[in-house]
Short mmCIF file of the C-alpha atoms (twelve columns), coordinates in Angstrom:
data_MODEL
# 
_entry.id   MODEL 
# 
loop_
_atom_site.group_PDB 
_atom_site.id 
_atom_site.type_symbol 
_atom_site.label_atom_id 
_atom_site.label_alt_id 
_atom_site.label_comp_id 
_atom_site.label_asym_id 
_atom_site.label_seq_id 
_atom_site.Cartn_x 
_atom_site.Cartn_y 
_atom_site.Cartn_z 
_atom_site.pdbx_PDB_model_num 
ATOM 1   C CA . MET A 1   91.335 -52.923 -63.435 1 
ATOM 2   C CA . ASP A 2   89.309 -50.385 -66.767 1 
ATOM 3   C CA . TYR A 3   87.026 -47.616 -65.433 1 
ATOM 4   C CA . ILE A 4   84.576 -45.664 -67.434 1 
ATOM 5   C CA . VAL A 5   84.714 -42.012 -66.257 1 
ATOM 6   C CA . ARG A 6   81.545 -39.841 -68.389 1 
ATOM 7   C CA . ALA A 7   82.133 -36.142 -68.437 1 
ATOM 8   C CA . LEU A 8   79.420 -33.493 -70.190 1 
ATOM 9   C CA . PRO A 9   79.137 -32.511 -72.606 1 
ATOM 10  C CA . THR A 10  79.642 -35.099 -74.880 1 
ATOM 11  C CA . MET A 11  81.998 -34.763 -77.781 1 
ATOM 12  C CA . ASN A 12  80.942 -36.487 -80.813 1 
ATOM 13  C CA . SER A 13  84.346 -35.545 -83.153 1 
ATOM 14  C CA . ALA A 14  87.211 -33.749 -83.386 1 
ATOM 15  C CA . THR A 15  85.429 -30.774 -84.473 1 
ATOM 16  C CA . PRO A 16  85.151 -28.275 -82.050 1 
ATOM 17  C CA . GLY A 17  81.827 -27.251 -80.362 1 
ATOM 18  C CA . ASP A 18  80.678 -30.887 -82.402 1 
ATOM 19  C CA . GLN A 19  78.206 -31.424 -79.069 1 
ATOM 20  C CA . PRO A 20  74.221 -31.631 -78.001 1 
ATOM 21  C CA . LYS A 21  72.898 -28.659 -78.177 1 
ATOM 22  C CA . VAL A 22  70.310 -29.191 -75.538 1 
ATOM 23  C CA . ILE A 23  71.168 -30.437 -71.605 1 
ATOM 24  C CA . PHE A 24  67.959 -32.369 -69.563 1 
ATOM 25  C CA . TRP A 25  68.836 -31.743 -66.231 1 
ATOM 26  C CA . ASN A 26  66.450 -34.372 -64.394 1 
ATOM 27  C CA . ASP A 27  66.380 -32.708 -60.648 1 
ATOM 28  C CA . PHE A 28  63.987 -35.404 -59.943 1 
ATOM 29  C CA . VAL A 29  66.008 -38.766 -60.750 1 
ATOM 30  C CA . GLY A 30  65.299 -42.170 -59.321 1 
ATOM 31  C CA . ARG A 31  61.734 -40.850 -57.563 1 
ATOM 32  C CA . GLY A 32  59.629 -41.213 -61.289 1 
ATOM 33  C CA . GLY A 33  59.493 -39.749 -64.391 1 
ATOM 34  C CA . ASP A 34  62.277 -41.087 -65.520 1 
ATOM 35  C CA . ASN A 35  60.760 -43.493 -68.416 1 
ATOM 36  C CA . GLU A 36  58.393 -40.715 -69.388 1 
ATOM 37  C CA . TRP A 37  61.092 -37.915 -70.320 1 
ATOM 38  C CA . LEU A 38  63.449 -40.322 -71.988 1 
ATOM 39  C CA . PHE A 39  60.457 -42.532 -73.810 1 
ATOM 40  C CA . ALA A 40  59.065 -39.000 -74.905 1 
ATOM 41  C CA . LEU A 41  62.534 -37.788 -76.151 1 
ATOM 42  C CA . ASN A 42  63.257 -41.017 -77.959 1 
ATOM 43  C CA . ASN A 43  59.658 -41.042 -79.533 1 
ATOM 44  C CA . ILE A 44  60.855 -37.437 -80.993 1 
ATOM 45  C CA . GLY A 45  63.998 -38.383 -82.244 1 
ATOM 46  C CA . TYR A 46  66.139 -37.564 -79.563 1 
ATOM 47  C CA . GLN A 47  68.886 -39.654 -78.717 1 
ATOM 48  C CA . MET A 48  71.317 -39.097 -75.696 1 
ATOM 49  C CA . GLY A 49  74.614 -38.051 -76.277 1 
ATOM 50  C CA . VAL A 50  73.877 -37.138 -79.621 1 
ATOM 51  C CA . ASP A 51  70.999 -35.039 -79.612 1 
ATOM 52  C CA . TYR A 52  70.756 -34.164 -75.744 1 
ATOM 53  C CA . ASP A 53  73.184 -34.965 -72.695 1 
ATOM 54  C CA . MET A 54  71.391 -35.630 -69.403 1 
ATOM 55  C CA . TYR A 55  73.132 -34.247 -66.094 1 
ATOM 56  C CA . ALA A 56  70.967 -36.094 -62.498 1 
ATOM 57  C CA . THR A 57  71.074 -34.653 -59.132 1 
ATOM 58  C CA . ASN A 58  71.756 -37.809 -57.055 1 
ATOM 59  C CA . GLY A 59  69.522 -37.855 -53.646 1 
ATOM 60  C CA . PRO A 60  67.596 -34.743 -55.158 1 
ATOM 61  C CA . SER A 61  66.042 -33.639 -51.923 1 
ATOM 62  C CA . SER A 62  68.826 -34.093 -49.944 1 
ATOM 63  C CA . GLY A 63  70.251 -30.692 -50.490 1 
ATOM 64  C CA . VAL A 64  74.091 -31.801 -50.237 1 
ATOM 65  C CA . GLY A 65  75.246 -29.932 -53.312 1 
ATOM 66  C CA . ASN A 66  74.765 -32.369 -55.927 1 
ATOM 67  C CA . GLY A 67  72.759 -29.701 -58.335 1 
ATOM 68  C CA . LEU A 68  74.230 -28.629 -61.637 1 
ATOM 69  C CA . GLY A 69  75.219 -25.535 -59.844 1 
ATOM 70  C CA . GLY A 70  77.059 -27.482 -57.591 1 
ATOM 71  C CA . ARG A 71  79.030 -29.307 -60.181 1 
ATOM 72  C CA . ALA A 72  79.440 -26.523 -63.412 1 
ATOM 73  C CA . GLN A 73  79.930 -23.576 -64.390 1 
ATOM 74  C CA . SER A 74  77.834 -21.304 -66.868 1 
ATOM 75  C CA . GLN A 75  80.949 -21.073 -69.710 1 
ATOM 76  C CA . GLN A 76  81.055 -25.403 -69.115 1 
ATOM 77  C CA . LEU A 77  77.247 -24.896 -70.199 1 
ATOM 78  C CA . ALA A 78  77.982 -22.561 -72.999 1 
ATOM 79  C CA . GLY A 79  77.484 -25.117 -75.702 1 
ATOM 80  C CA . TYR A 80  73.890 -25.599 -74.668 1 
ATOM 81  C CA . SER A 81  71.347 -23.912 -76.515 1 
ATOM 82  C CA . THR A 82  68.054 -25.418 -74.532 1 
ATOM 83  C CA . LEU A 83  67.969 -26.853 -71.142 1 
ATOM 84  C CA . LEU A 84  64.775 -29.295 -70.061 1 
ATOM 85  C CA . TYR A 85  64.429 -29.101 -66.338 1 
ATOM 86  C CA . THR A 86  62.280 -31.283 -63.970 1 
ATOM 87  C CA . SER A 87  61.966 -31.287 -60.874 1 
ATOM 88  C CA . GLY A 88  58.834 -33.402 -60.248 1 
ATOM 89  C CA . ASP A 89  56.400 -33.006 -56.895 1 
ATOM 90  C CA . LEU A 90  59.605 -31.705 -55.181 1 
ATOM 91  C CA . SER A 91  59.284 -28.331 -53.391 1 
ATOM 92  C CA . VAL A 92  62.560 -27.502 -51.967 1 
ATOM 93  C CA . ASN A 93  66.391 -28.011 -52.762 1 
ATOM 94  C CA . LEU A 94  65.250 -26.992 -56.205 1 
ATOM 95  C CA . LEU A 95  67.327 -24.246 -58.036 1 
ATOM 96  C CA . ALA A 96  69.292 -23.566 -54.829 1 
ATOM 97  C CA . ASN A 97  71.201 -20.291 -54.152 1 
ATOM 98  C CA . GLY A 98  74.665 -21.519 -52.531 1 
ATOM 99  C CA . ASP A 99  73.562 -20.211 -49.076 1 
ATOM 100 C CA . PHE A 100 74.545 -23.773 -47.511 1 
ATOM 101 C CA . ASN A 101 71.280 -23.914 -45.585 1 
ATOM 102 C CA . ASN A 102 68.785 -25.530 -48.298 1 
ATOM 103 C CA . ASP A 103 71.291 -26.698 -50.380 1 
ATOM 104 C CA . PRO A 104 75.102 -25.696 -50.829 1 
ATOM 105 C CA . SER A 105 74.790 -25.711 -55.009 1 
ATOM 106 C CA . ASN A 106 74.228 -22.373 -56.502 1 
ATOM 107 C CA . ASP A 107 72.460 -23.471 -59.124 1 
ATOM 108 C CA . ILE A 108 70.617 -20.019 -59.900 1 
ATOM 109 C CA . GLN A 109 73.870 -18.230 -60.473 1 
ATOM 110 C CA . VAL A 110 74.823 -21.006 -62.727 1 
ATOM 111 C CA . VAL A 111 71.224 -21.143 -64.765 1 
ATOM 112 C CA . SER A 112 71.276 -16.805 -64.867 1 
ATOM 113 C CA . ASN A 113 75.012 -16.656 -66.386 1 
ATOM 114 C CA . TRP A 114 74.084 -19.110 -68.578 1 
ATOM 115 C CA . PHE A 115 71.118 -17.056 -69.776 1 
ATOM 116 C CA . LEU A 116 72.767 -14.423 -69.986 1 
ATOM 117 C CA . GLN A 117 75.138 -15.461 -72.833 1 
ATOM 118 C CA . GLY A 118 72.155 -14.650 -74.629 1 
ATOM 119 C CA . GLY A 119 69.324 -16.949 -77.250 1 
ATOM 120 C CA . LYS A 120 69.041 -19.593 -74.513 1 
ATOM 121 C CA . HIS A 121 65.943 -21.347 -73.896 1 
ATOM 122 C CA . ALA A 122 64.631 -23.854 -71.263 1 
ATOM 123 C CA . LEU A 123 61.937 -25.677 -70.244 1 
ATOM 124 C CA . PHE A 124 60.866 -25.825 -66.755 1 
ATOM 125 C CA . THR A 125 58.386 -28.719 -65.087 1 
ATOM 126 C CA . GLY A 126 57.521 -29.527 -61.625 1 
ATOM 127 C CA . ASP A 127 54.240 -29.610 -59.500 1 
ATOM 128 C CA . ASP A 128 55.541 -26.705 -57.257 1 
ATOM 129 C CA . PHE A 129 58.707 -24.928 -58.881 1 
ATOM 130 C CA . VAL A 130 57.613 -21.757 -58.418 1 
ATOM 131 C CA . ARG A 131 56.645 -22.441 -54.722 1 
ATOM 132 C CA . GLY A 132 59.993 -24.079 -54.496 1 
ATOM 133 C CA . MET A 133 61.571 -20.827 -56.365 1 
ATOM 134 C CA . LEU A 134 60.105 -18.161 -53.948 1 
ATOM 135 C CA . ASP A 135 60.965 -19.789 -50.715 1 
ATOM 136 C CA . ALA A 136 64.817 -19.713 -51.812 1 
ATOM 137 C CA . GLY A 137 64.235 -16.008 -50.749 1 
ATOM 138 C CA . SER A 138 65.343 -13.077 -53.216 1 
ATOM 139 C CA . ASP A 139 67.399 -15.137 -55.287 1 
ATOM 140 C CA . GLY A 140 64.916 -17.030 -56.215 1 
ATOM 141 C CA . ILE A 141 61.928 -14.520 -56.428 1 
ATOM 142 C CA . GLY A 142 64.206 -12.809 -59.347 1 
ATOM 143 C CA . PHE A 143 64.931 -15.372 -61.126 1 
ATOM 144 C CA . VAL A 144 60.879 -16.162 -61.182 1 
ATOM 145 C CA . ASN A 145 60.361 -12.405 -61.746 1 
ATOM 146 C CA . THR A 146 63.021 -12.355 -64.698 1 
ATOM 147 C CA . TYR A 147 62.589 -16.062 -66.723 1 
ATOM 148 C CA . LEU A 148 59.080 -16.960 -65.924 1 
ATOM 149 C CA . SER A 149 57.404 -13.705 -65.092 1 
ATOM 150 C CA . VAL A 150 54.387 -15.097 -63.071 1 
ATOM 151 C CA . ASN A 151 52.535 -14.955 -59.966 1 
ATOM 152 C CA . LEU A 152 51.305 -17.456 -57.422 1 
ATOM 153 C CA . PRO A 153 47.929 -16.948 -56.074 1 
ATOM 154 C CA . SER A 154 48.265 -20.453 -54.340 1 
ATOM 155 C CA . ASN A 155 50.696 -23.280 -54.604 1 
ATOM 156 C CA . ASN A 156 47.390 -26.046 -54.667 1 
ATOM 157 C CA . VAL A 157 45.455 -25.331 -57.734 1 
ATOM 158 C CA . GLY A 158 43.246 -27.857 -57.296 1 
ATOM 159 C CA . PRO A 159 40.685 -26.115 -54.835 1 
ATOM 160 C CA . LEU A 160 40.625 -23.423 -57.268 1 
ATOM 161 C CA . ILE A 161 39.165 -25.046 -60.501 1 
ATOM 162 C CA . ALA A 162 36.570 -27.006 -58.481 1 
ATOM 163 C CA . ASN A 163 38.936 -29.454 -56.580 1 
ATOM 164 C CA . GLN A 164 39.722 -31.530 -60.554 1 
ATOM 165 C CA . THR A 165 42.576 -33.731 -59.442 1 
ATOM 166 C CA . ALA A 166 43.060 -34.572 -63.394 1 
ATOM 167 C CA . PRO A 167 41.815 -31.425 -64.863 1 
ATOM 168 C CA . THR A 168 41.901 -31.576 -68.986 1 
ATOM 169 C CA . VAL A 169 43.930 -28.461 -70.652 1 
ATOM 170 C CA . LYS A 170 43.362 -27.194 -73.376 1 
ATOM 171 C CA . ALA A 171 45.756 -25.182 -75.749 1 
ATOM 172 C CA . SER A 172 45.396 -21.404 -76.020 1 
ATOM 173 C CA . PRO A 173 43.909 -20.893 -79.785 1 
ATOM 174 C CA . GLY A 174 47.160 -19.208 -81.826 1 
ATOM 175 C CA . ASN A 175 49.513 -19.589 -79.031 1 
ATOM 176 C CA . GLY A 176 52.456 -20.247 -81.193 1 
ATOM 177 C CA . VAL A 177 54.218 -22.717 -79.051 1 
ATOM 178 C CA . ILE A 178 52.312 -26.088 -78.451 1 
ATOM 179 C CA . VAL A 179 50.932 -26.299 -82.159 1 
ATOM 180 C CA . ASN A 180 49.771 -29.933 -82.491 1 
ATOM 181 C CA . VAL A 181 48.236 -30.997 -79.302 1 
ATOM 182 C CA . ASP A 182 45.103 -29.862 -78.299 1 
ATOM 183 C CA . GLU A 183 44.240 -30.927 -75.660 1 
ATOM 184 C CA . TRP A 184 45.819 -33.473 -72.711 1 
ATOM 185 C CA . ILE A 185 45.255 -34.226 -69.583 1 
ATOM 186 C CA . ALA A 186 47.432 -32.920 -65.928 1 
ATOM 187 C CA . TYR A 187 47.149 -36.201 -63.514 1 
ATOM 188 C CA . GLY A 188 47.434 -34.926 -60.176 1 
ATOM 189 C CA . GLY A 189 45.895 -38.010 -58.307 1 
ATOM 190 C CA . CYS A 190 47.656 -38.303 -55.517 1 
ATOM 191 C CA . LEU A 191 46.526 -35.707 -53.329 1 
ATOM 192 C CA . GLY A 192 49.265 -33.931 -50.922 1 
ATOM 193 C CA . ILE A 193 51.542 -35.106 -53.285 1 
ATOM 194 C CA . ASN A 194 50.350 -33.737 -56.478 1 
ATOM 195 C CA . THR A 195 49.338 -30.337 -55.617 1 
ATOM 196 C CA . PHE A 196 50.284 -28.146 -58.813 1 
ATOM 197 C CA . ASP A 197 50.781 -24.204 -58.277 1 
ATOM 198 C CA . ALA A 198 48.165 -21.834 -59.339 1 
ATOM 199 C CA . VAL A 199 50.042 -19.182 -61.159 1 
ATOM 200 C CA . GLU A 200 48.965 -16.473 -63.177 1 
ATOM 201 C CA . THR A 201 51.080 -14.393 -65.759 1 
ATOM 202 C CA . VAL A 202 52.236 -10.916 -65.694 1 
ATOM 203 C CA . GLY A 203 53.920 -8.562  -67.327 1 
ATOM 204 C CA . SER A 204 55.732 -10.604 -70.422 1 
ATOM 205 C CA . SER A 205 54.316 -14.158 -69.845 1 
ATOM 206 C CA . VAL A 206 51.775 -15.317 -71.693 1 
ATOM 207 C CA . ARG A 207 49.319 -17.747 -71.525 1 
ATOM 208 C CA . ILE A 208 49.630 -20.455 -74.143 1 
ATOM 209 C CA . ALA A 209 47.049 -23.376 -71.984 1 
ATOM 210 C CA . GLU A 210 44.355 -22.868 -69.481 1 
ATOM 211 C CA . PHE A 211 42.510 -26.145 -66.914 1 
ATOM 212 C CA . ALA A 212 39.141 -26.364 -68.271 1 
ATOM 213 C CA . ASP A 213 36.304 -26.509 -66.220 1 
ATOM 214 C CA . PRO A 214 34.900 -30.224 -64.970 1 
ATOM 215 C CA . ASN A 215 32.439 -29.934 -67.821 1 
ATOM 216 C CA . GLY A 216 35.668 -29.095 -70.302 1 
ATOM 217 C CA . ASN A 217 34.881 -25.469 -70.982 1 
ATOM 218 C CA . VAL A 218 37.500 -22.543 -71.513 1 
ATOM 219 C CA . GLY A 219 37.482 -19.512 -69.722 1 
ATOM 220 C CA . ALA A 220 36.663 -20.577 -66.304 1 
ATOM 221 C CA . TYR A 221 39.846 -19.758 -64.470 1 
ATOM 222 C CA . SER A 222 42.485 -17.157 -64.512 1 
ATOM 223 C CA . TYR A 223 45.277 -20.121 -63.717 1 
ATOM 224 C CA . ALA A 224 47.867 -21.212 -66.812 1 
ATOM 225 C CA . ALA A 225 48.692 -24.754 -67.068 1 
ATOM 226 C CA . ALA A 226 51.526 -23.405 -69.340 1 
ATOM 227 C CA . ILE A 227 53.451 -20.241 -69.916 1 
ATOM 228 C CA . SER A 228 55.797 -18.864 -72.420 1 
ATOM 229 C CA . ASN A 229 57.935 -15.772 -71.674 1 
ATOM 230 C CA . TYR A 230 60.922 -13.979 -73.653 1 
ATOM 231 C CA . ASN A 231 63.044 -12.002 -72.250 1 
ATOM 232 C CA . THR A 232 64.227 -9.341  -74.831 1 
ATOM 233 C CA . VAL A 233 67.126 -7.993  -72.940 1 
ATOM 234 C CA . GLN A 234 68.558 -11.839 -73.000 1 
ATOM 235 C CA . ASP A 235 67.072 -13.089 -75.530 1 
ATOM 236 C CA . ALA A 236 65.823 -16.152 -73.331 1 
ATOM 237 C CA . THR A 237 62.528 -17.791 -74.006 1 
ATOM 238 C CA . VAL A 238 61.084 -19.822 -71.366 1 
ATOM 239 C CA . VAL A 239 58.031 -22.778 -71.221 1 
ATOM 240 C CA . TYR A 240 57.094 -23.745 -67.884 1 
ATOM 241 C CA . LEU A 241 54.446 -25.902 -67.074 1 
ATOM 242 C CA . PRO A 242 53.016 -25.502 -63.230 1 
ATOM 243 C CA . TYR A 243 53.134 -29.467 -63.260 1 
ATOM 244 C CA . ASP A 244 55.213 -32.360 -63.952 1 
ATOM 245 C CA . PHE A 245 56.372 -33.499 -67.182 1 
ATOM 246 C CA . MET A 246 55.551 -37.137 -66.179 1 
ATOM 247 C CA . PHE A 247 51.909 -36.046 -65.274 1 
ATOM 248 C CA . ILE A 248 50.487 -35.227 -68.671 1 
ATOM 249 C CA . TYR A 249 48.686 -38.203 -69.794 1 
ATOM 250 C CA . ASN A 250 46.650 -38.275 -73.301 1 
ATOM 251 C CA . ALA A 251 43.228 -36.820 -73.332 1 
ATOM 252 C CA . PRO A 252 40.495 -39.321 -73.731 1 
ATOM 253 C CA . SER A 253 39.975 -38.455 -77.427 1 
ATOM 254 C CA . TRP A 254 43.510 -38.254 -78.788 1 
ATOM 255 C CA . THR A 255 44.113 -38.900 -81.701 1 
ATOM 256 C CA . PRO A 256 47.598 -38.022 -83.424 1 
ATOM 257 C CA . PRO A 257 47.604 -35.774 -86.211 1 
ATOM 258 C CA . THR A 258 48.129 -36.837 -89.285 1 
ATOM 259 C CA . GLY A 259 52.601 -37.233 -90.171 1 
ATOM 260 C CA . PHE A 260 52.402 -37.758 -86.354 1 
ATOM 261 C CA . GLU A 261 51.196 -41.231 -86.007 1 
ATOM 262 C CA . GLY A 262 52.585 -43.176 -83.097 1 
ATOM 263 C CA . TYR A 263 53.226 -39.845 -80.898 1 
ATOM 264 C CA . SER A 264 52.179 -39.800 -77.208 1 
ATOM 265 C CA . ALA A 265 50.403 -36.079 -76.375 1 
ATOM 266 C CA . ARG A 266 53.432 -35.547 -74.317 1 
ATOM 267 C CA . ALA A 267 55.833 -36.704 -76.377 1 
ATOM 268 C CA . LEU A 268 54.407 -34.005 -79.432 1 
ATOM 269 C CA . ILE A 269 53.925 -31.341 -76.228 1 
ATOM 270 C CA . LEU A 270 57.834 -31.712 -76.109 1 
ATOM 271 C CA . LYS A 271 58.497 -31.581 -79.799 1 
ATOM 272 C CA . ASP A 272 56.442 -28.809 -80.338 1 
ATOM 273 C CA . ILE A 273 58.122 -26.857 -77.379 1 
ATOM 274 C CA . LEU A 274 61.715 -28.014 -78.732 1 
ATOM 275 C CA . ASP A 275 60.895 -27.037 -82.553 1 
ATOM 276 C CA . GLY A 276 59.782 -23.500 -81.322 1 
ATOM 277 C CA . PHE A 277 63.469 -23.152 -79.359 1 
ATOM 278 C CA . GLY A 278 65.047 -23.984 -82.938 1 
ATOM 279 C CA . GLU A 279 66.319 -27.744 -81.983 1 
ATOM 280 C CA . SER A 280 65.745 -31.142 -83.797 1 
ATOM 281 C CA . GLY A 281 66.121 -34.467 -82.972 1 
ATOM 282 C CA . THR A 282 68.252 -36.397 -85.652 1 
ATOM 283 C CA . SER A 283 69.217 -39.525 -84.157 1 
ATOM 284 C CA . GLY A 284 66.075 -41.643 -82.271 1 
ATOM 285 C CA . ASN A 285 63.336 -43.708 -83.547 1 
ATOM 286 C CA . VAL A 286 60.945 -41.288 -84.532 1 
ATOM 287 C CA . GLY A 287 57.385 -41.859 -84.034 1 
ATOM 288 C CA . SER A 288 58.112 -44.891 -82.019 1 
ATOM 289 C CA . ASP A 289 57.305 -45.428 -77.820 1 
ATOM 290 C CA . LEU A 290 59.511 -48.322 -77.469 1 
ATOM 291 C CA . PRO A 291 56.626 -50.752 -77.889 1 
ATOM 292 C CA . ALA A 292 58.731 -53.459 -77.139 1 
ATOM 293 C CA . ASN A 293 59.176 -52.102 -73.647 1 
ATOM 294 C CA . VAL A 294 56.633 -50.083 -73.097 1 
ATOM 295 C CA . LEU A 295 52.704 -51.390 -70.773 1 
ATOM 296 C CA . SER A 296 50.059 -50.580 -72.848 1 
ATOM 297 C CA . VAL A 297 46.912 -50.775 -71.428 1 
ATOM 298 C CA . SER A 298 43.201 -49.771 -72.535 1 
ATOM 299 C CA . ASN A 299 39.730 -50.599 -71.531 1 
ATOM 300 C CA . PHE A 300 36.507 -51.349 -73.988 1 
ATOM 301 C CA . PRO A 301 33.784 -50.692 -74.110 1 
ATOM 302 C CA . ASN A 302 33.733 -46.870 -72.970 1 
ATOM 303 C CA . PRO A 303 31.452 -46.028 -71.607 1 
ATOM 304 C CA . PHE A 304 30.263 -48.847 -70.302 1 
ATOM 305 C CA . ASN A 305 27.739 -50.547 -68.458 1 
ATOM 306 C CA . PRO A 306 27.049 -52.552 -66.229 1 
ATOM 307 C CA . SER A 307 30.849 -53.776 -66.711 1 
ATOM 308 C CA . THR A 308 34.202 -52.926 -69.193 1 
ATOM 309 C CA . THR A 309 37.092 -55.431 -69.665 1 
ATOM 310 C CA . ILE A 310 40.124 -53.707 -69.322 1 
ATOM 311 C CA . LYS A 311 43.466 -55.340 -71.891 1 
ATOM 312 C CA . LEU A 312 46.749 -55.093 -70.397 1 
ATOM 313 C CA . ASN A 313 50.126 -55.965 -72.615 1 
ATOM 314 C CA . LEU A 314 53.044 -56.450 -69.976 1 
ATOM 315 C CA . PRO A 315 56.418 -56.250 -72.046 1 
ATOM 316 C CA . LYS A 316 57.768 -58.783 -68.822 1 
ATOM 317 C CA . ALA A 317 56.686 -60.766 -65.587 1 
ATOM 318 C CA . ASP A 318 56.542 -58.154 -62.965 1 
ATOM 319 C CA . MET A 319 54.124 -57.276 -59.612 1 
ATOM 320 C CA . VAL A 320 51.302 -55.052 -61.406 1 
ATOM 321 C CA . SER A 321 48.917 -52.770 -59.143 1 
ATOM 322 C CA . LEU A 322 45.667 -52.087 -61.025 1 
ATOM 323 C CA . LYS A 323 43.369 -50.055 -59.215 1 
ATOM 324 C CA . VAL A 324 39.921 -47.767 -60.087 1 
ATOM 325 C CA . PHE A 325 39.974 -44.100 -58.596 1 
ATOM 326 C CA . ASN A 326 36.625 -41.364 -58.697 1 
ATOM 327 C CA . VAL A 327 37.150 -38.239 -59.969 1 
ATOM 328 C CA . ARG A 328 38.159 -36.649 -56.534 1 
ATOM 329 C CA . GLY A 329 40.989 -39.250 -56.204 1 
ATOM 330 C CA . GLU A 330 39.956 -41.498 -53.849 1 
ATOM 331 C CA . LEU A 331 40.136 -45.653 -54.350 1 
ATOM 332 C CA . VAL A 332 37.399 -47.226 -55.617 1 
ATOM 333 C CA . ARG A 333 38.235 -50.885 -56.410 1 
ATOM 334 C CA . THR A 334 41.908 -52.436 -57.141 1 
ATOM 335 C CA . LEU A 335 41.308 -54.972 -59.186 1 
ATOM 336 C CA . VAL A 336 44.984 -56.406 -59.167 1 
ATOM 337 C CA . ASP A 337 47.800 -56.309 -56.816 1 
ATOM 338 C CA . SER A 338 50.312 -59.212 -57.476 1 
ATOM 339 C CA . ARG A 339 52.566 -60.709 -60.223 1 
ATOM 340 C CA . MET A 340 51.757 -61.060 -63.856 1 
ATOM 341 C CA . GLU A 341 53.349 -62.800 -66.285 1 
ATOM 342 C CA . ALA A 342 54.182 -61.185 -69.554 1 
ATOM 343 C CA . GLY A 343 52.176 -60.864 -72.532 1 
ATOM 344 C CA . GLU A 344 47.877 -59.992 -72.737 1 
ATOM 345 C CA . HIS A 345 45.440 -60.038 -69.395 1 
ATOM 346 C CA . SER A 346 41.981 -58.952 -69.485 1 
ATOM 347 C CA . ILE A 347 40.467 -57.724 -66.033 1 
ATOM 348 C CA . ILE A 348 36.577 -57.015 -65.936 1 
ATOM 349 C CA . TRP A 349 36.043 -54.450 -64.082 1 
ATOM 350 C CA . ASP A 350 31.957 -54.777 -62.779 1 
ATOM 351 C CA . GLY A 351 31.456 -51.431 -61.765 1 
ATOM 352 C CA . LYS A 352 31.464 -52.240 -57.762 1 
ATOM 353 C CA . THR A 353 33.697 -50.936 -55.294 1 
ATOM 354 C CA . ASN A 354 35.777 -52.820 -52.908 1 
ATOM 355 C CA . THR A 355 33.168 -52.915 -50.527 1 
ATOM 356 C CA . GLY A 356 31.010 -54.705 -52.860 1 
ATOM 357 C CA . ASN A 357 28.405 -51.504 -53.808 1 
ATOM 358 C CA . GLN A 358 27.311 -50.544 -57.173 1 
ATOM 359 C CA . SER A 359 29.290 -47.268 -58.011 1 
ATOM 360 C CA . ALA A 360 27.227 -44.177 -59.484 1 
ATOM 361 C CA . SER A 361 27.058 -43.280 -63.278 1 
ATOM 362 C CA . GLY A 362 30.473 -41.117 -63.737 1 
ATOM 363 C CA . VAL A 363 34.127 -40.707 -65.064 1 
ATOM 364 C CA . TYR A 364 36.859 -42.766 -63.227 1 
ATOM 365 C CA . PHE A 365 40.480 -43.528 -63.576 1 
ATOM 366 C CA . TYR A 366 42.109 -46.489 -63.673 1 
ATOM 367 C CA . GLU A 367 45.844 -46.261 -63.114 1 
ATOM 368 C CA . THR A 368 48.148 -49.357 -64.050 1 
ATOM 369 C CA . ARG A 369 51.903 -49.440 -62.255 1 
ATOM 370 C CA . THR A 370 54.449 -52.240 -63.079 1 
ATOM 371 C CA . ASN A 371 58.185 -52.149 -64.025 1 
ATOM 372 C CA . GLY A 372 58.615 -48.767 -63.066 1 
ATOM 373 C CA . GLN A 373 55.787 -47.610 -65.386 1 
ATOM 374 C CA . VAL A 374 52.698 -45.716 -65.007 1 
ATOM 375 C CA . LYS A 375 49.512 -45.275 -67.120 1 
ATOM 376 C CA . ILE A 376 46.238 -42.960 -66.133 1 
ATOM 377 C CA . ASN A 377 43.474 -44.308 -68.682 1 
ATOM 378 C CA . LYS A 378 39.886 -42.217 -68.238 1 
ATOM 379 C CA . MET A 379 36.692 -44.524 -68.462 1 
ATOM 380 C CA . ALA A 380 32.931 -43.638 -67.899 1 
ATOM 381 C CA . LEU A 381 29.961 -46.114 -66.010 1 
ATOM 382 C CA . VAL A 382 26.853 -44.625 -67.025 1 
ATOM 383 C CA . LYS A 383 23.038 -46.187 -66.003 1 
# 
């Protein structure tokens, strides 16, 4: 019987040190968001095993020591210059401190020692990442203070930004990190699950994006929608998003900049961050979002009155859920909840609710789920 054993780092040739420089740690594997990360990496030209390696935490919510700190030492990670980390919407068993109460893998020590090697970079994303780290006690607090340099006034930014569940995020002018995307949506439409941390910069950290108010204006809130922090002692650069990477969606007005046709906002944000870290993908299908395998959704007209047609292009036959939500995240109408064949489909929404009442004028979101993929689109009903 043949066995296949895969170990990290991936070695591409007999040349010593010839390995990927980026490691993607999926601390939320199997719970959503996997495709969003992999599609974005492919979109910007990163190929697994060549440009990046992936470490997946099996049973990420179980706290049984499957984190990177339970399986590796910092010396084994020395060849990686950049860490991409996602914790999804988990708030426990994130980077653990090895106390055997929360999680026996000492992730914090391993990652901290990796930073101590100098010249390392990291992107941390997760709905409750800071909250989860602070709950880990003194080790987690020290890690946040050293590498993120933020305060946590609240673990739910929603009520602090006018109860927006899908706020527009705008990049700070001249921030020097996210340079090719002016705005995007941070989708938190699942109330009680998607509670983004409310963080404020302190010390050396810099706010590089902010939450706009319901009218799209900046300057209303002090909370950061993205931060960058540089630790001069360890020459360590960290970018942090207080929502998970999979919840970044194109703004309704999204048009890729010239030269980046075919990129999603999510992919281009990742490219900007990696470029800032000095990384470059050389092997992937640049500018392609795997169109043969990816769900495509749009509606026309938009804005509309009294009805709009939502077009779905399904890559394969599967169960499909298509639901309309208001800006408070409340379900307005279920349009589809059944199996559909591959190909293009047109679904009309007449502006009515599940109870047959006419919806009020305003902004609505329609969420499409199929085959492990999720698309969130925005539309406006005007009267």
